[in-house]
Residue, then its C-alpha position, 0 to 999 in steps of 0.5 A: m178396454n174397460d174393467a168388465n170387457a176385460s174380464l169378460l176377455r179373460r174369461y173366455r180365453t180361460q175356457l178356450f184354452v181348456a175347450t182345445w186343451l181337451s179336444y187335441a187330448g181326447f184326439y190322442l185318447c182315442r188315436k193311441v187305442y190301436a198301440v196298445v191292442k195290436h199285440t192282441l189283435k194279432l194273436e186272437f185274429g191271427f194276423n201276421d207282422e206285416q198284416i198288424a202293421l197295415p191299418w196303422t200305415v192307412f191311418l197316416v197316409c189318411y192323417m198326412l193327406g188330410q192336413f191338407l184337406a183342413a188346411w184347405l178348410g180352414r181358409r172356408m169354415e170356422s175352425r170350431r166347426v171343423l174341430a166338432y165335425g172331426m171330433t165327432v167322427a173320430a169318436a165314432s169310427n172307434i166306436v166302431l172299430g169295437w163293435l167290428v172287434d165285439r162281432h169278431h168280423a175284424s177277421q176281415l182286415l180290409w174293414i179294419c184299415v177302412l175305419m182306421g183311414i177314416h178315424g185318420l181323417a178325422q184326426s188330421a183336423g186336430w191339430p191345424h184348427n186347435v191351432a187356429l183358434f189359439a191364434n184367434w185368442t192370444h197375441r203373438s207376444e205371449r204364445g210361445t209360453l202358453f202354447g208351451i204350457w198348452g202343448s202338453c195336452y198330447q202328451v198327457g193324453a197319450v198317457i191317459g189313453k195307453g193307460l186306459a186302453g189298457f185298464l178296459l183290455g184288462g178289465l173288460g176285452l178288447a171291444w170296451s179298449f175301443y169303446g172307452s175312450s170313444i166315450v170319454f171322447f164324446l163327452i169332450t165334444a160337448v164340453f168344447i162346442v158349450l166353451a169353445k167360441e171362434r174369435p173375439q169378434s164372436v161375442g162382441l169382444t175384441l184383442a188389440d195386437a199390434a205386431e198382428p192385426d186382425h185384419q176382419p171387417a168393421a160389418s162383421a156382427p158378433g157371432a158371424a163367421a170371418p171370412r177365411e178367403a183372403p190373397l196370401p201374404k208375400g212369401f207365406v206358402s215358400a215359408i210354410v213349406a219350408m217349415g214344414l220340409i224341416y218339420f217332416g225331420f223332427k216327426f221323423l225323430r218324434y214318430a221313430l222313438d216312440s213307436w221303437s224306444a219301449l221295442i228295445l228296451g225289451e229285446h235288447f235289455a230283455l225287460s218285461s213288456s210292462m217295464s218297458a212300456y213304463l221307461s220309454t215314457a220317459f221320452d214324453w214325460i221329459g219332452l213336456l218340459g222341452v215344449i214349456a222351456g222352448g215356449w218360454w225362451s223364444d217369447r224372450m226371443p226379440g221380436s219373439r222369434r221362434t227360429p233361433v230357440i228351434f237352432y239352439m236346442s236341435c243342435f242339443c237334440l243332435l248333441f244327445t241322438w249321437l250319444m245314444w249312437l255311441i252308448g245308449l245300448s250299454t245299459p238301460t239306465v244310459f238308455v233312458v236318461l239319453l231317451g229323455l234328454i233327446g225327448f227335451f230338446e226334440m220335442g221343444p222345436d217340435a211343438l215350436l216349429s207346428g205350433a206357434s211359428a205356424m200361428d206367426v207366419g200365418s197370423r190370426r187370418q191363416a193360421a190353419l192354412a199354415a199348422g195344415v201344411i207344416n203338419g201335412f209336410g210333417s206328417i211324412g216323416p212317421i210314414v217313412q221312418e216305421p218301414l225304414i227302421g224295420w228294415l234297417k234293423q232286421n237287416f243291419g242292426l240297431d247301431s243301423v237305426f241309430l247312425m240314420l236318426v243322427i243322420v236325420g238329425f244334423v240335416t234337420t239341423v242344418a235345414t233349421w240354421l239355414l231358414m233361421r240365416f234367411e230370417r235374420g236377412r229378411l229383418 
């Protein structure tokens, strides 16, 4: 490749990185609004705890089912197009939710559930198809590091989303918590459409990678959509299902700590709501470092293998989850320190399994399918953990909650070890 083409490739790769980063950050920007306004909705419309939890449960179920739909679409449509549709519908559904609140139609819980379901389906396009675009423009040997940096998008999007929704809630009212994030996401969508290109071949470039050939038809014209229908590699389905079942454990743990840590800090240590929310972000911020570290480490393994790194980090995650069970409830400082350490060693494997590993096993042709199935199975974890933790906490106390997280962590670590041994036997 001459200097001019190399420079052009770098430009398009940078554009793609920025476009996909903004895309998934925008999905989280809209996704976190409901968590912020949940208490205000409850007070304003007279919902009880079970009622206010129902729309989020509907969201999670539709998001999980939508992952498999997104995987299916990944074999039939350009990821760029699926993402544009998903981003538009996600922003629009949030706008309508704000309108319902503004017109006081939100008292009809059914309509909130319907719109949150649509929102969940639209959100499901985000992960698998951003992963697919990322795979199209990167080499196998660099994905761990680059994806580790890219993975900051959902932590940053979550923090900004919560902050923006809270600011608008206090300044302009409940409806604008929904309107504000949607307006920003519409702008992000426009930027994405301009910057993102499906693959190097779309602009007349190539990205040679001996470890992962493209297998693209030679006659494909620049700008033409590459065919997605192709025979699946041997062992592909069993591999992604196994990874998806392991991801169930990681996502169970992540959503459990994300959903309940602020409440635990407030109730158990008698902290204010604002202080509890602030301290609970230790999981996200320290977790971001784990995503970067895990990606960098995996790229330096022989053959850029991800599974050994996932296993080693999961062992430390299990250790600190066990310590959380033993001493985490002693002081707020101990709780927050352990929360951050769990975040570091959980987020690293979480991002590797659903990101770089999905790209590796699916290659460029099947990355959306692999990411969709893995994230689809993993997304069952958040659905299960919410009512289970609530029931355990209500009936048996916090000790039972953390004991359950230890058990989930142990089973997940053992499963990861078995996957590592299986992969080693195939090499």
